[in-house]
N, C-alpha and C positions, 0 to 999 in steps of 0.2 A: 522454491516457488513452483507450483504446478501450472503447466502451460498447455493450453488447448489451441489447436489451429482449426479454423473453419473456412471453407471456401464457399463464397456466395456469388452467384451470377446476377448481375443487375438487369439482364435481359430475359433470363429464363426463370421459370418457377423451379425452385430447388426441392430437394427431398426433406426439407425442414430438419437440418442437423440438430442434435441435442447434445448439450454439454452437461455433465453431471457434477454437482457440487454439494457441499454439506452446509446445513443451517449453521449460522454464527461464524463461519470461516471469515477471516478478515485479512485482506490485502495479501493473500498467499495464492490466489488463483488468477492467472492472466489469460485472457482470450486474445488471440491474434486472428484478425479477419483479413483474408485475402480476397480482394474483389476481382471479378471477371466480367467481361462483356461478351456474351456469346462465346464462351470458352477461351477468350483471349484476355490475358491479364489487363486489368483496368488501371491506368496510371492517372493519379490525381494531378491535374495541371495547376501550377501556381504554388502559393505558400499557404499552409494551414494558418488560419487566423486572419489572414489578409484577403486571400482570394476565395476561400471556402471555410466552412466550419463543419466538422463532423460530429455527430451525436450518436452514441449508442443509446437508443431509446428502448424503454422496457415498460411492461405492465405486469405487476405482481399478481399472484392468485387472489389477493383481496381487492383487486381493481385499482390500487394506487399505482400511479405512473411516475417515472423518473428518467433522468438523463445521467449518463455515466461519462466521466472524464476519459480522455484518450491521449495517445501519442501516435505519431505517424513516422514510419521510416520505409526503406525500400522493400522490407518484408511484408508490410501491411499496416493495419490499424491495430493498436494494442490498447486493451482496456483491462484494468485491474478490478476484480470484483470486490466490492466493499461490503461491510456488515449491513449497510442499509439495503443493498440488493438481496443479500442472503439471510435476512432476518426471519423470513417465513418459509416454511416448507411448501413444496408444490411446484407447479410448472410456471415459469416466467416466460412471457412472449417478448422477443426482442427483434429489432432490426437496426440497420444503420441508416441515418439520414444525412445526406450531403447537401448543405445549404450554400447557395451562392447568391451574390448580388450581380445581376446582369443588366446590360443596357439593351433594350429592345425598342426600335423606332424612336430613339432619343430619350426614352423614359427608363428610369431605373426600376427594375422589378426583382423581387426575390424568387429564386427558383429552388426546387427541392427534388432530389433524386433519392429514392428509397431502395434499399436492398430487399431481397426476399426475407421472410422471417426465419428465425432460428429460436431454439428453446434452451433455457437453462432449467434443468430438473434439480430442484433443491431437496435433498434427502433430509428427513427429520433427524435432528441431533439427539443422541442419547443423554446429553448433558445440556441443560439450559443455563447459559452463563448468567442470565438475569436473575435466576432463582437462588444463586449461591449466597447472595447478601442476606437472605432470611433463614439460612440454615445454621445448624450447630457447628458445622465444619468451618463456616465463615468466621465465627467467633474464635475458634481454635487457630485458624490461619492468621487472623489479625493480631491475636495475642502473641503468636510465634514471631511474626514480623516485628512487632513492637519490642519484644525481648531482644531480637537481633540488633535493632537500632540502639537500644539502651546499652547492650554489651559493646557495640562498636564505639559508642560515645565514651564509655568508660575506658576502653583500650586507648583511644586517642588522648584522653586526659592523662593516663599513666605514662604514655610515650612522651607527651609534652613535659610532664614533671621530671621524668628521667633525663630527658635531653637538657632541660634547664639546670638540673643538678650536676650533670657531668660536664657541661660547658666550662665552668671555672676550673675544674680539675684538668681538663684537656688543655686549656689555655696556659695553666701553670706548667704543665709538661712541655708544651711547645716553647715556652720562655726558657726553661732549663736547658732544652736541647740547643736553642740559639746561643745561650751563654757558653755552653760546652764547645760548640763549633767556633765561636769567637775566640775562646781560650786556646783552642787547637791551632787556629789560623795565626795566632800572634807569634 
């Protein structure tokens, strides 16, 4: 897995860090986001899911927006880039949103704290995974896979037949050995 680490300050405007990725990569690129508040490490108080919810929010070059799943530990916020995030080449604008439910003046209100933005620059892939289905190579590949499955099934059948044939012979040999041992022990 390829891992990138970004440091984002919740108080200051950052230099807009950029992470580089390739189009169609799937679940092999992880971003770790370390949060700071005025250059001091920012510690999330409470339990993720109970006291706060973190969302890696993004807008793709085509304008479509999304949210990315995450995990949190002492090193930071971790998000694995999915094929949905990396399906289009171009620059993706991202930030972190920390959502909390707070009580203010006896009323429950939702709060939001956002990080500065960062980018994911998605490079165009030389190979379009979605186009393979309509190519001549796809037919060759599926034919080869089907042949492997057929040969594997034939091998299983031969092994089963051989095992069933040899079982009676092995049992007869075991019985003769028992008889011989019994005669020796008498």
